C-alpha positions in Angstrom: -2.4 -37.1 -21.0 -0.2 -35.3 -18.5 2.9 -37.1 -17.1 2.7 -38.4 -13.5 4.2 -36.1 -10.9 7.5 -37.3 -9.4 7.2 -39.3 -6.1 9.1 -37.7 -3.1 8.9 -41.1 -1.2 10.5 -43.0 -4.1 13.3 -40.4 -4.4 14.0 -40.4 -0.7 14.1 -44.2 -0.5 16.6 -44.4 -3.4 18.8 -41.8 -1.7 18.7 -43.7 1.6 19.7 -47.0 -0.1 22.4 -45.7 -2.5 23.9 -42.3 -1.6 23.4 -42.3 2.2 24.7 -45.9 2.5 27.7 -45.0 0.6 28.3 -42.0 2.6 28.0 -43.9 5.9 30.7 -46.2 4.8 33.0 -43.5 3.6 32.7 -41.0 6.3 32.1 -43.6 9.1 29.2 -41.6 10.5 31.5 -38.5 11.2 29.7 -35.6 9.7 31.1 -33.0 12.0 33.6 -32.3 9.3 30.8 -30.9 7.2 28.9 -29.2 10.1 31.8 -27.9 12.1 31.0 -24.9 14.2 27.3 -25.1 14.2 25.0 -25.1 17.3 27.6 -23.4 19.6 27.0 -21.1 22.7 29.9 -19.1 24.0 31.0 -20.6 27.4 34.4 -19.0 28.3 37.6 -17.4 27.2 41.2 -19.0 27.6 44.6 -18.6 26.4 45.4 -20.0 22.9 47.0 -23.5 23.1 48.8 -25.4 20.3 46.4 -27.0 17.8 43.4 -24.7 18.8 41.2 -23.8 15.9 42.2 -20.2 14.8 38.7 -19.4 13.9 37.9 -19.5 17.6 40.4 -16.7 18.4 38.6 -13.6 20.1 40.7 -11.0 18.2 39.4 -8.0 20.3 40.4 -9.7 23.5 43.7 -10.8 21.9 44.4 -7.1 20.9 43.6 -5.9 24.3 45.6 -8.4 26.3 48.5 -8.6 23.9 48.1 -12.5 24.0 46.0 -14.8 21.8 42.7 -15.8 23.5 40.1 -18.4 22.1 36.5 -18.8 22.9 35.1 -22.0 24.2 31.6 -23.1 23.5 28.9 -25.3 24.8 27.5 -27.4 22.0 23.8 -27.5 21.5 21.9 -30.7 21.4 20.5 -29.9 18.0 21.3 -28.0 14.8 18.9 -26.0 13.1 19.6 -25.9 9.3 17.8 -24.0 6.6 17.9 -24.7 2.8 17.8 -21.6 0.8 16.8 -22.8 -2.6 17.0 -20.9 -5.8 14.5 -22.5 -8.1 14.5 -19.7 -10.7 14.3 -20.5 -14.4 18.0 -20.8 -14.8 18.1 -23.9 -12.8 15.9 -25.7 -15.3 18.9 -26.5 -17.5 21.1 -29.3 -18.2 23.1 -30.3 -21.3 22.6 -34.0 -20.6 20.3 -36.3 -18.6 20.7 -34.3 -15.2 19.3 -30.7 -14.9 20.6 -28.3 -12.2 17.1 -28.5 -10.6 17.4 -32.4 -10.2 20.9 -31.9 -8.8 19.5 -29.4 -6.3 16.7 -31.8 -5.2 19.0 -34.7 -4.6 21.5 -32.6 -2.8 18.7 -31.4 -0.3 17.4 -35.0 0.1 21.0 -36.1 1.0 21.9 -33.3 3.4 18.5 -32.8 5.0 18.2 -36.5 5.8 21.8 -36.6 7.2 20.9 -33.8 9.5 17.4 -34.9 10.3 18.1 -38.6 11.3 20.5 -37.3 14.0 17.8 -35.4 15.6 18.4 -31.9 13.9 15.8 -29.7 12.6 15.6 -28.7 8.9 13.6 -26.0 7.2 13.5 -24.6 3.6 13.1 -21.2 1.8 12.3 -21.3 -2.0 12.9 -18.5 -4.3 11.6 -18.3 -8.0 9.9 -15.2 -9.3 10.0 -14.0 -5.6 10.4 -15.5 -2.1 8.0 -18.1 -1.4 6.3 -19.2 1.9 8.9 -20.7 4.3 8.8 -24.3 5.4 9.5 -24.0 9.1 12.2 -26.2 10.6 11.0 -29.6 11.8 12.3 -33.0 12.7 11.5 -36.5 11.3 11.6 -38.2 8.0 8.3 -36.7 7.1 9.7 -33.1 7.2 12.3 -34.1 4.6 9.4 -35.5 2.4 7.5 -32.2 3.0 10.4 -30.2 1.6 11.0 -32.7 -1.3 7.2 -32.6 -2.0 7.3 -28.7 -2.2 10.2 -29.1 -4.7 8.9 -31.6 -6.8 5.3 -30.7 -7.1 5.7 -27.0 -7.9 4.9 -25.5 -11.2 7.2 -23.5 -13.2 6.4 -19.8 -13.2 7.1 -17.7 -16.3 9.0 -14.7 -15.7 10.8 -12.1 -17.8 12.7 -10.8 -14.8 16.3 -11.9 -13.8 16.9 -13.4 -10.5 17.7 -11.1 -7.7 19.7 -13.1 -5.0 20.2 -10.2 -3.0 16.5 -9.8 -2.4 16.2 -13.6 -1.6 19.1 -13.3 1.0 17.7 -10.2 2.6 14.3 -11.9 3.0 16.0 -15.0 4.5 17.9 -12.9 7.0 14.6 -11.4 8.2 13.0 -14.9 8.7 15.9 -16.9 10.1 16.5 -15.4 13.6 18.2 -18.1 15.6 21.8 -18.9 14.6 21.5 -21.7 12.1 23.4 -23.7 9.5 22.4 -22.0 6.2 22.8 -23.8 2.8 22.5 -21.3 -0.1 21.8 -23.6 -3.0 21.9 -21.8 -6.4 23.6 -21.4 -9.6 24.4 -17.8 -8.6 23.1 -16.5 -12.0 21.6 -13.2 -10.6 21.5 -9.4 -10.8 24.6 -8.0 -9.1 24.6 -6.9 -5.5 24.1 -10.1 -3.6 27.5 -10.0 -2.0 26.5 -7.6 0.8 23.4 -9.5 1.9 25.4 -12.8 1.8 28.0 -11.2 4.1 25.4 -10.0 6.5 23.9 -13.5 6.5 27.3 -15.1 7.1 28.0 -12.8 10.2 24.9 -14.2 11.9 24.9 -17.8 10.7 27.2 -20.5 9.4 26.6 -20.2 5.7 27.7 -22.7 3.0 27.2 -21.9 -0.7 26.3 -24.7 -2.9 26.9 -23.6 -6.5 25.2 -25.6 -9.3 26.5 -25.5 -12.9 26.5 -27.3 -16.1 29.9 -27.6 -18.0 28.2 -26.1 -21.1 27.9 -22.8 -19.2 31.6 -22.5 -19.0 32.6 -23.6 -22.6 30.9 -24.1 -25.9 31.6 -26.9 -28.2 31.7 -26.6 -32.0 28.1 -27.3 -32.8 27.4 -25.2 -35.8 24.4 -22.9 -35.8 22.5 -23.3 -32.5 19.7 -21.3 -30.9 20.7 -19.9 -27.3 18.0 -19.0 -24.9 18.4 -16.8 -21.9 17.6 -19.1 -19.0 16.1 -16.3 -16.9 14.1 -14.2 -19.5 13.5 -16.8 -22.1 15.1 -14.4 -24.9 16.5 -16.4 -27.8 19.4 -15.6 -30.3 20.9 -17.6 -33.2 24.8 -18.1 -32.9 27.3 -19.8 -35.0 29.5 -21.9 -32.6 31.8 -22.6 -35.7 33.2 -19.2 -35.0 36.3 -19.6 -32.9 36.3 -16.0 -31.9 32.8 -16.2 -30.6 33.7 -19.3 -28.5 36.7 -17.5 -27.2 34.7 -14.5 -26.1 32.0 -16.8 -24.5 34.8 -18.5 -22.6 36.4 -15.3 -21.6 33.2 -14.0 -20.2 32.6 -17.2 -18.3 36.0 -17.0 -16.7 35.3 -13.3 -15.7 32.0 -14.4 -14.1 33.7 -17.4 -12.4 36.4 -15.0 -10.9 33.8 -12.4 -9.6 31.7 -15.2 -8.1 34.6 -16.7 -6.2 35.8 -13.2 -5.1 32.3 -12.4 -3.7 32.2 -15.7 -1.7 35.7 -15.0 -0.4 34.8 -11.6 0.7 31.8 -13.0 2.5 33.8 -15.7 4.2 31.7 -18.4 2.8 32.9 -21.9 1.9 31.6 -23.2 -1.5 30.8 -26.6 -2.8 30.6 -26.7 -6.5 28.2 -29.3 -8.0 28.3 -30.1 -11.6 25.5 -31.8 -13.5 28.0 -34.5 -14.5 29.5 -35.1 -11.1 28.8 -38.0 -8.7 27.0 -36.5 -5.8 28.8 -38.8 -3.2 32.2 -37.7 -4.6 31.2 -34.1 -4.4 30.1 -34.3 -0.8 33.3 -36.2 0.1 35.5 -33.4 -1.6 33.6 -30.9 0.3 34.2 -32.7 3.6 37.9 -32.9 2.7 38.1 -29.3 1.8 36.7 -28.2 5.2 38.9 -30.6 7.1 42.0 -29.3 5.1 41.0 -25.7 5.5 40.8 -26.2 9.3 44.3 -27.6 9.6 45.8 -25.0 7.3 44.0 -22.4 9.6 45.8 -23.9 12.7 49.1 -23.9 11.0 48.8 -20.4 9.5 48.6 -16.8 10.9 45.2 -15.6 9.3 41.7 -16.3 10.8 40.2 -18.9 8.6 37.3 -16.8 7.6 39.7 -14.7 5.5 40.6 -17.7 3.2 38.0 -19.4 1.1 38.7 -22.4 -1.2 36.4 -23.9 -3.8 
């Protein structure tokens, strides 16, 4: 007999009574730290004043007038947020109880509900073997349940192809026309070449990268002979984790992959929240809020526009 499908309503109710209640108490309802700079229309230009956010400096006007000028904005009444969700085979991995896909689903439930209950619109794009039909932005709790329902009821598609995030991001750029808050939720295990599409997306929208990972992807313990399987293609290989040289090569390759990932996000000017399958989701969201707050404060004290400095 097949297992019962997961219940989106039960998940969302649990999230509302546990994670969201904790965040409400810890953030005191101030979610602008997370969503700073979204839903803004240019209103005017004026000379820079002490404590202005450096990211609002208009560098073209500043160069022309030989004095710093900042852009002032009218704030929209609502935010439109899109969740770009990489549900390719590699996210179906977790070395313990929680898989990356489960972490993805809970993160979407938390952030979508935070945005949604304040009157903002949320939509989603899913990518597995290819870009799936979009869920257009909508409001109300039912919209969050619709997104969760699509995530939790979908069947796994077998594929021998590796993920192409570049294709996903390019497709998203063609669909998302209005300036939006865009969460790219992925483990970023992909064919190379996704940096430029991410940069193009970030030029038009406020883009936040949510990077999913499992600690076992960064370092192998000494487990003896184990079968390792490529999470994307399903190819298997027998390896001896007793071999210190093999573990060292594995960790060196992981460090190189991490460095390239962070460099790509930095070049695109995209903030990143790293979510581990062993982390507490509330602690991770609070850490990200503190990072963005700190980043804004450093930008005011520094000399570079903040989009040139990305921390993770």
